[in-house]
N, C-alpha and C positions, 0 to 999 in steps of 0.2 A: 577712293575706297572701292575695292573690288569685292562682289559677293561671289562666294563659292557655293553654287547651288547644284544639287544633284538633278538628274533627269526628272525624277518624280516631283521634286519641289518645282521645278520650271514648269511642268505640266500643270501642277496644281495652281501655280501662280497664274499662268496664262488662262486657265479655265475660270479662275476667280475674276480676272479682269474682263474677260468675255462676258460673263454673267452680269457684272456691274454695268458694263456698256450696254447690254440688252435691256437691263432694268431702267437705266437713264433714257434710252430711246422709247421704251414702252410708256413711261410716264409723259414724255414729251409728246408722243402720239396721242395718248389719252386727253391731254389738255387741248391739243389741236382739234380733236374730234368734238370735244365738249363746246369749244368755242364756235366751231362751225355750225353745230346744231343750234346753239343759241341764236346765231345770226340767222340762219334759215327759219327759224321759228319766228323771229321778229319780222323778217321780210314777208312771210306768209300772212302774219296778222295784219300788216299794212296793206297787202293786196286784198285780203279778205273784205275789209271795209269797203273798198272800191267795187268789188264784184257784187257784194250784197246790195249796194246802193243801185248799181247797174241793173240787177235782176228785178229789184222793186220798181225801178222806173219803167222797165220794159213791161212788167205786169200791169202797171198803172195805164201805160199807153195802150195795151191790148184790151184792157177793160174799157177805156173811153171809146176806142174804135168799135168794140163789140156793142156797147150801149147805143152809140149813134146808129149803127146798122140796124140794131133791133127796133130802135124808134122809127126809122124809116119803113121797116117791114110792118110795124104795128099801124102806121098811118095809112098804109096801102091796104090794110085789111087782111093781112096774112095770119092764118089761124096758128101757125107754128111760131109766132114771134115769142110768146112766153117760154117755149122750150128752148129757143135760141138765147133768151135772156138767162135762163137757168144754167145753160151750158157756159156762157161767157162768165157769169158770176162765180160758178164753181171752179172753172179753170183758173181764174185770177186768184181766187182765195187758195186754191191748192198750191199755187206758186208762192204766194206770199207766206203762207203758213209753213211750207216746205223751207223756204229760205230762212225764216226766223228760227225753226227748229234745228236746222243744220248749223246755224251760227251758234246757238246755245249748246247743242250736244257735242259738236265736233271741235269747236274752237273756243 
């Protein structure tokens, strides 16, 4: 069976086929982007827990080193020992609170 199509009919038919193909590719591309976004979000969430734990551990170690250093300065009679203690405590608390807030607010 042979179709007898005019030039305009051929142009319209080819235009419709092109549009249909573009629509199929766009839907396929959209699903690929959505799948990749979900995979990326899952990966970031997994890494976030490790980074949060690492930052809290570092903050704890810095706090312990600062407290030990302040204790030695206090035993030697240094008058600035309490200011050093305040600095160590505030620095560690800022890191701990910042990590906790970032985890809640952004992730």
